[in-house]
C-alpha positions in Angstrom: 105.3 34.9 12.3 103.8 31.6 13.2 100.7 30.8 15.3 101.3 29.2 18.7 100.9 25.4 18.8 97.5 24.3 20.1 99.0 20.9 20.9 101.2 22.6 23.5 98.1 23.9 25.3 95.1 21.5 25.6 93.5 22.7 28.8 92.5 25.8 30.6 95.8 25.8 32.5 99.4 25.9 31.3 100.5 22.4 30.7 103.8 20.8 31.8 105.0 20.3 28.2 104.0 19.6 24.7 101.0 17.2 24.5 100.3 17.4 28.2 96.6 18.3 28.9 95.7 21.0 31.3 94.8 20.3 34.9 91.1 19.9 34.3 91.6 17.3 31.6 94.3 15.4 33.5 92.0 15.2 36.6 89.1 14.1 34.3 91.4 11.3 32.9 92.0 9.9 36.4 88.3 10.1 37.2 87.3 8.3 33.9 90.0 5.6 34.4 88.6 5.0 37.9 85.1 5.0 36.4 86.2 2.2 34.0 87.6 0.3 37.0 84.4 0.6 39.0 82.1 -0.1 36.0 84.0 -3.2 34.9 84.3 -4.4 38.5 80.5 -4.0 39.0 79.8 -5.9 35.7 82.1 -8.8 36.7 80.6 -8.9 40.2 77.1 -9.2 38.8 78.1 -12.6 37.5 80.3 -13.7 40.4 78.8 -12.1 43.5 77.1 -8.7 43.6 78.5 -8.0 47.1 82.0 -8.4 45.7 81.6 -5.2 43.5 84.6 -3.0 44.5 82.7 -0.1 46.0 80.3 -2.4 47.8 83.1 -4.5 49.2 85.0 -1.4 50.5 81.8 0.1 51.9 80.9 -3.1 53.7 84.3 -3.2 55.2 83.9 0.3 56.5 80.6 -0.7 58.1 82.4 -3.5 59.9 85.2 -1.2 61.0 83.1 1.7 62.1 82.8 2.2 65.8 79.4 1.5 67.4 78.6 5.2 68.2 79.2 6.1 64.5 76.8 3.3 63.4 74.2 4.3 65.9 74.4 8.0 64.9 74.1 7.1 61.2 71.0 5.0 61.7 69.4 7.7 63.9 70.3 10.6 61.6 69.8 8.9 58.2 67.4 6.1 58.8 67.0 3.9 55.8 69.2 6.2 53.8 72.4 5.4 55.8 73.6 2.9 53.2 73.1 5.1 50.1 74.9 7.9 51.9 77.8 5.6 52.7 78.1 4.4 49.1 77.9 8.0 48.0 80.7 9.0 50.4 82.9 6.1 49.2 82.2 7.3 45.6 83.2 10.9 46.4 86.4 9.8 48.1 87.2 7.6 45.1 86.6 10.6 42.7 88.9 12.8 44.6 91.6 10.2 44.8 91.2 9.4 41.1 91.4 13.1 40.2 94.7 13.4 42.1 96.1 10.4 40.2 95.0 11.9 36.9 96.8 15.2 37.8 100.2 13.4 38.4 99.8 10.7 35.7 101.8 12.7 33.0 104.7 13.6 35.3 104.7 10.5 37.6 103.1 7.8 35.5 104.2 4.9 37.7 102.8 6.5 40.8 99.4 7.0 39.1 99.3 3.5 37.7 100.2 2.0 41.0 97.5 4.1 42.6 94.8 2.9 40.2 96.0 -0.7 40.7 95.9 -0.2 44.5 92.2 0.5 44.2 91.7 -3.0 42.8 94.0 -4.6 45.5 92.1 -2.9 48.3 88.7 -4.0 46.8 90.0 -7.6 46.4 91.4 -7.7 49.9 88.1 -6.5 51.5 86.0 -8.8 49.3 88.1 -11.9 50.3 88.0 -10.9 53.9 84.2 -10.8 53.9 83.8 -13.7 51.4 86.1 -16.2 49.6 88.9 -16.1 47.0 86.5 -16.0 44.1 85.2 -12.6 45.4 88.6 -11.1 44.6 88.1 -11.5 40.9 85.8 -8.4 40.3 88.3 -6.0 42.0 91.4 -7.5 40.4 89.8 -7.2 36.9 88.7 -3.7 37.9 92.2 -2.7 38.8 93.6 -4.0 35.5 90.9 -2.2 33.6 91.6 1.1 35.4 95.4 0.8 34.7 94.7 0.0 31.0 92.3 3.0 30.7 94.8 5.5 32.2 97.7 4.1 30.1 95.5 4.5 27.0 94.7 8.1 27.8 98.3 9.1 28.6 99.6 7.4 25.5 96.9 9.0 23.3 98.0 12.4 24.7 101.6 11.7 23.9 100.7 10.8 20.3 98.9 14.1 20.1 102.1 16.0 20.9 103.9 17.9 18.1 107.1 16.4 16.8 110.4 18.5 17.1 110.0 19.4 13.4 106.6 21.0 14.0 107.0 22.2 17.6 107.8 25.7 16.4 105.6 25.9 13.3 102.1 24.7 13.1 100.8 23.7 9.7 97.4 25.2 8.8 94.9 23.3 6.7 92.8 25.0 4.0 90.0 25.4 6.5 92.3 27.1 9.0 92.4 24.1 11.5 95.7 23.4 13.0 97.3 19.9 13.3 97.4 20.6 17.1 93.7 21.1 17.2 93.2 17.7 15.6 95.5 16.2 18.3 93.5 17.8 21.0 90.3 16.6 19.5 91.8 13.1 19.3 92.6 13.1 23.0 89.1 14.4 23.9 87.6 11.7 21.7 89.6 9.1 23.5 88.5 10.5 26.9 84.9 10.4 25.8 85.2 6.9 24.5 86.7 5.7 27.7 84.0 7.4 29.7 81.4 5.6 27.5 83.1 2.3 28.3 82.8 3.1 32.0 79.1 3.9 31.6 78.4 0.8 29.5 80.2 -1.5 31.9 78.4 -0.1 35.0 75.1 -0.1 33.2 75.6 -3.6 32.1 76.2 -4.7 35.7 72.9 -3.0 36.7 71.0 -4.8 33.9 72.5 -8.2 34.7 71.5 -7.7 38.4 67.9 -6.7 37.5 67.6 -9.7 35.1 68.8 -12.0 37.9 66.4 -10.4 40.3 63.5 -10.7 37.9 64.4 -14.4 37.4 64.5 -15.1 41.1 61.1 -13.3 41.5 59.6 -15.5 38.8 60.9 -18.7 40.3 59.2 -17.9 43.7 55.9 -17.1 42.0 54.5 -20.5 42.7 53.4 -19.4 46.2 53.6 -21.1 49.5 51.9 -24.2 51.1 48.9 -23.6 53.3 49.8 -23.6 57.0 48.9 -26.6 59.2 48.2 -24.1 62.0 46.7 -20.9 60.5 46.6 -17.6 62.3 43.1 -16.6 63.6 41.6 -13.5 62.0 42.7 -10.3 63.7 39.8 -8.9 65.8 38.1 -6.0 64.2 38.5 -3.9 67.3 42.3 -4.1 67.1 42.4 -1.3 64.5 41.4 2.2 65.5 39.9 4.0 62.5 42.3 6.5 60.9 45.3 5.2 62.9 48.5 3.6 61.9 47.7 0.3 60.0 47.7 -2.5 62.5 49.3 -4.8 59.9 52.2 -3.0 58.3 52.3 -3.1 54.5 55.2 -5.2 53.3 56.8 -2.4 51.4 56.6 -0.2 54.5 58.1 -2.7 56.9 61.2 -1.3 58.6 64.6 -2.6 57.5 67.9 -2.4 59.4 70.8 -4.6 58.5 74.5 -4.4 57.5 74.0 -5.3 53.8 74.8 -2.5 51.3 73.4 -4.7 48.5 70.3 -6.8 49.2 71.3 -10.5 48.9 69.6 -12.2 46.0 69.6 -16.0 46.7 68.5 -18.7 44.3 66.3 -21.0 46.5 66.9 -23.9 44.1 70.5 -24.1 45.2 70.0 -22.8 48.8 70.1 -25.1 51.9 69.9 -24.6 55.6 72.3 -26.5 57.8 71.4 -27.2 61.4 74.2 -28.6 63.5 76.4 -28.1 66.6 75.5 -29.6 69.9 72.8 -31.9 68.4 72.3 -35.6 68.1 71.2 -35.5 64.5 72.6 -32.7 62.3 70.3 -31.7 59.5 70.5 -30.0 56.1 67.3 -28.9 54.5 66.7 -27.7 51.0 64.0 -25.0 50.4 61.5 -27.6 49.2 62.2 -29.8 52.2 61.7 -26.8 54.5 58.4 -26.0 52.8 57.3 -29.6 53.2 57.5 -29.4 57.0 54.4 -28.5 59.0 54.0 -24.7 58.9 52.5 -22.3 61.4 51.1 -18.8 60.6 51.3 -16.1 63.3 50.8 -12.3 63.7 53.9 -10.9 65.3 55.3 -7.4 65.8 59.0 -6.9 65.3 61.1 -4.2 66.8 64.7 -3.0 66.2 67.1 -2.2 69.0 68.0 1.0 67.0 64.5 2.3 67.5 64.5 5.7 69.3 61.8 6.7 71.7 58.8 7.4 69.4 60.6 5.9 66.4 59.4 4.0 63.4 61.5 0.8 63.6 58.6 -1.3 64.7 56.3 -3.2 62.3 53.7 -6.0 62.4 53.0 -8.7 59.9 51.6 -12.2 59.5 54.5 -14.6 59.3 54.5 -18.2 57.9 57.2 -20.6 58.9 58.5 -23.9 60.4 58.1 -23.8 64.2 61.4 -24.2 66.2 59.7 -26.9 68.2 59.7 -29.1 65.0 63.4 -28.3 64.5 64.3 -29.2 68.1 62.4 -32.4 67.8 64.3 -33.4 64.6 67.8 -32.6 65.7 67.8 -33.4 69.4 69.6 -30.7 71.3 72.3 -31.9 73.7 72.7 -31.0 77.3 74.8 -27.9 78.0 73.7 -26.0 74.9 72.4 -22.5 75.8 72.6 -20.6 72.5 71.1 -20.7 69.0 73.9 -19.2 66.9 72.6 -18.2 63.4 74.6 -17.4 60.3 73.5 -15.2 57.5 74.5 -15.0 53.9 74.7 -11.3 54.5 78.5 -10.8 54.6 79.2 -13.1 57.5 76.5 -11.6 59.8 75.8 -13.8 62.9 73.3 -13.5 65.8 73.0 -15.2 69.2 69.6 -16.2 70.5 69.0 -17.8 73.9 68.0 -21.4 73.5 65.3 -20.8 76.1 63.6 -18.4 73.8 63.0 -20.9 71.1 62.1 -23.8 73.4 59.7 -22.2 75.9 56.6 -22.5 73.8 56.5 -19.1 72.1 55.9 -19.0 68.4 59.6 -18.9 67.3 60.0 -20.0 63.7 62.1 -20.2 60.6 59.9 -17.9 58.5 59.4 -18.4 54.7 56.5 -16.0 54.2 55.1 -12.6 55.1 51.5 -11.6 54.6 50.7 -14.6 52.4 53.6 -14.2 50.1 57.2 -15.7 50.0 59.6 -13.4 51.7 60.9 -10.5 49.6 64.7 -10.3 49.1 64.8 -7.4 51.5 62.9 -9.3 54.1 65.3 -12.3 54.1 64.4 -14.6 51.3 64.4 -17.6 51.2 64.3 -18.0 55.0 64.8 -16.0 58.2 64.4 -16.4 61.9 61.5 -14.9 63.9 61.6 -15.0 67.7 58.8 -13.0 69.4 59.8 -10.8 72.4 63.5 -10.3 71.4 65.1 -7.4 69.4 66.0 -8.3 65.9 69.8 -8.1 66.4 69.7 -11.2 68.7 66.9 -13.1 67.1 65.6 -12.3 63.6 68.5 -13.3 61.3 67.7 -12.8 57.6 69.1 -14.7 54.6 69.6 -17.7 56.9 72.1 -20.3 55.9 73.1 -22.1 59.2 71.9 -22.6 62.7 74.4 -23.9 65.3 73.3 -25.0 68.7 76.2 -24.1 71.0 77.1 -22.1 74.1 77.7 -18.4 74.8 81.1 -19.3 76.0 82.1 -20.7 72.6 80.5 -18.2 70.2 80.1 -14.4 70.2 77.8 -12.8 67.6 78.4 -9.9 65.3 76.8 -7.2 67.4 78.0 -8.6 70.7 81.5 -8.3 69.4 80.7 -4.6 68.9 79.7 -4.2 72.6 75.9 -4.4 72.1 74.0 -6.4 74.8 74.2 -10.2 74.7 70.5 -10.5 75.5 67.9 -8.4 73.8 64.5 -8.6 75.4 62.1 -6.0 73.8 61.4 -3.1 76.2 57.9 -1.8 77.1 57.4 1.2 74.9 54.6 3.5 73.6 54.3 6.1 70.8 52.0 8.9 69.9 50.9 8.7 66.2 48.0 11.2 66.2 48.4 14.1 66.0 51.9 14.3 64.5 54.3 16.4 66.4 53.8 20.2 65.8 50.5 19.6 63.9 47.0 20.6 64.8 44.2 18.5 66.3 41.0 19.2 64.2 37.8 20.3 66.0 35.8 17.5 64.4 38.2 14.7 65.6 39.9 15.9 68.8 41.7 12.6 69.6 45.2 11.6 70.7 46.1 8.1 69.6 49.1 5.8 69.2 50.5 2.3 69.7 52.2 0.5 72.6 54.2 -2.7 72.6 55.8 -5.2 74.9 56.0 -8.3 72.8 55.5 -11.7 74.6 54.3 -9.8 77.6 51.4 -7.7 76.3 50.1 -4.2 77.1 47.5 -3.8 79.9 47.5 0.0 80.3 48.4 3.2 78.5 48.4 6.6 80.2 48.6 10.1 78.6 49.5 13.4 80.3 48.5 16.7 78.7 50.9 19.5 79.6 51.6 19.3 83.3 48.3 17.7 84.2 47.5 14.4 85.8 48.0 11.0 84.0 44.8 10.0 82.2 44.2 6.3 81.3 43.7 5.9 77.5 41.1 3.6 75.9 42.8 0.4 74.7 41.9 -1.2 71.4 41.0 -4.9 71.4 44.0 -7.0 72.3 45.1 -9.1 69.3 47.7 -11.1 71.2 50.7 -10.7 73.5 53.2 -10.8 70.6 51.6 -7.8 68.9 51.5 -4.1 69.5 48.3 -2.5 70.8 46.6 0.6 69.7 45.1 3.2 72.1 43.3 6.5 72.0 42.3 9.4 74.3 39.7 12.1 73.5 41.2 15.6 73.9 39.1 18.1 75.8 41.6 20.9 76.4 41.5 24.6 75.5 42.6 25.9 72.1 46.2 26.7 71.8 49.6 25.0 72.1 49.9 21.9 74.2 52.2 18.9 74.9 51.2 15.3 75.2 53.3 12.5 76.9 52.6 8.8 76.9 53.7 5.8 78.9 52.6 2.1 78.9 52.4 -0.7 81.4 52.9 -4.3 80.4 51.2 -7.4 81.7 53.9 -8.0 84.3 53.0 -4.7 85.9 56.1 -2.9 84.7 55.6 0.7 83.5 58.1 2.2 81.1 60.5 4.5 82.9 60.7 8.2 82.3 64.5 8.5 82.2 65.8 8.6 78.7 68.6 6.2 77.5 70.3 5.8 74.2 69.6 2.8 72.0 73.1 1.5 72.7 73.6 -1.1 74.1 70.2 -2.6 74.8 67.5 -0.3 73.5 66.1 3.2 74.1 64.0 4.0 77.2 61.9 7.0 78.1 58.5 8.6 77.5 57.4 9.9 74.0 56.3 13.5 74.0 54.9 15.7 71.3 53.8 19.4 70.9 50.6 20.1 69.1 48.0 22.8 68.6 44.3 22.6 69.4 41.8 24.6 67.3 
């Protein structure tokens, strides 16, 4: 009587024949092969273009293809975590697809290999669509690596199968180990080695990316020139003690963009082209941009995706070249009505009214924030800043080109997706103290917050407790019409549960409306209300 062949059963489920692993191992083979593809693709992309990494390329294409309501919902629900969640979702879908390919690889090898190769083709196609032909290289190499890995695992399993002479009888070694056990171990070793290759390739891509990032950071460590027109000191009374910082720490500055991977640009090879309907087209290197007269201004930025009471509003001290100097150099021709800006962020564009950069406001091409060169996530090496407009029409990061043109000729990224063409910032206010559902302490019974109406300014803030009358809040010192303004109101109500509602009035006399609207297509409206408890 002979022992059953271990080679004929290498997994927890009955195999399809000698040398065929069980379902779990077949699925794992597909996942590991896909992991090799992704890891190798990421490594190659770290040298070619980080945004051409297969998963990133596909994820970016999904962002472009997603309907506007889906994007708005993602930003509202997930905030700054929307991009990691999207990458995770793409990864989960890839794992499921790869596991299915692994399951069928032993019975339908060509189907599985074509499926793995298809992952590379899809990645290459989306990368080229959003970039250039060179961006296809990481995904094509990834597809080839994935096919090779799956072929290796299937072939290794086949070599582990017993021959016809040993199919019915398994030789036993002096230690009691069967030949089949050695074959199974060989297959598992191959699977583990392939997984190690996937991990090393992916990790290598991460290391290369961090080295490049560190190098870019070191190159910008020389600092920035002093402004020819420095910002005046912020008045001491602009900040209410214990309130939200008037100047937002750089690391806390809100960020909303379409980039899954933060662009990392070498300023030594970067240039900004300014052309279109101008008399004298201009191309500036980073050093040439820094050599121009620079202004320094405190400006509050707001995102159109900011919900009522939301956090997508921040203030900072910006350093940059005033648009007035650019207009003087290039000479804008009659008929132009739009400043159409191009980003190095996957083909992103924005349309800004020419009037907004030529009416005397402190519109600029910014190169610094709070005394330091822009961080990568803030738009290094240069970005636009136009006070009074939502970011999606004015504050293009990772700037590479500015074209003076007309609205009839050019339609920007978000306008194509049915967001508003014009984006003036709305008059808004927010309660920051106390936090919603928290308690006002007896020793500091104060309600406080911020209000903003950039390039118009705030002249009044009113607060209503429960269903009582509107009470005018105390305004902090006005630091400028392009900045938010803090406010406070002593609370004198009884102990217990209360509500507080706030509304602001800007310098034109317009009071923010009560009726709530969604952020799409031109920003959220409505009064911010919280519930709190008084001791």
